[in-house]
C-alpha positions as CSV (number, residue, x, y, z in Angstrom):
1,G,105.9,112.0,94.9
2,H,108.9,112.2,97.0
3,A,109.7,108.9,96.8
4,F,110.3,109.2,93.3
5,M,112.7,112.1,94.1
6,I,114.8,109.9,96.4
7,M,115.0,107.2,94.2
8,D,116.5,109.4,91.6
9,L,119.1,110.5,94.3
10,L,119.9,107.4,95.4
11,G,119.8,105.3,92.4
12,P,119.1,101.5,91.9
13,N,120.1,100.5,95.6
14,L,117.1,102.2,96.9
15,Q,114.9,100.5,94.2
16,D,116.2,97.3,95.8
17,L,115.1,97.9,99.1
18,M,111.8,99.0,97.9
19,M,111.2,95.8,96.2
20,L,112.3,94.2,99.5
21,C,109.7,96.4,101.5
22,G,107.1,95.2,99.1
23,G,107.3,98.5,96.6
24,K,106.0,101.0,99.3
25,F,107.7,103.4,101.3
26,S,106.4,104.9,104.4
27,L,107.1,108.4,105.5
28,K,109.2,107.0,108.7
29,T,111.4,105.1,106.0
30,S,111.8,108.1,103.5
31,L,112.8,110.3,106.6
32,L,115.4,107.5,107.9
33,L,117.1,107.3,104.3
34,I,117.2,111.1,103.9
35,I,118.8,111.3,107.4
36,Q,121.3,108.6,106.6
37,I,122.7,110.7,103.3
């Protein structure tokens, strides 16, 4: 899925965020992260 592609781009920091979010990313969250890149 696109979430794993984003994880590869951002690295461990995004994985930490996912753990804080319960390991689930909504589409809105993913888009916000992409915009900030």
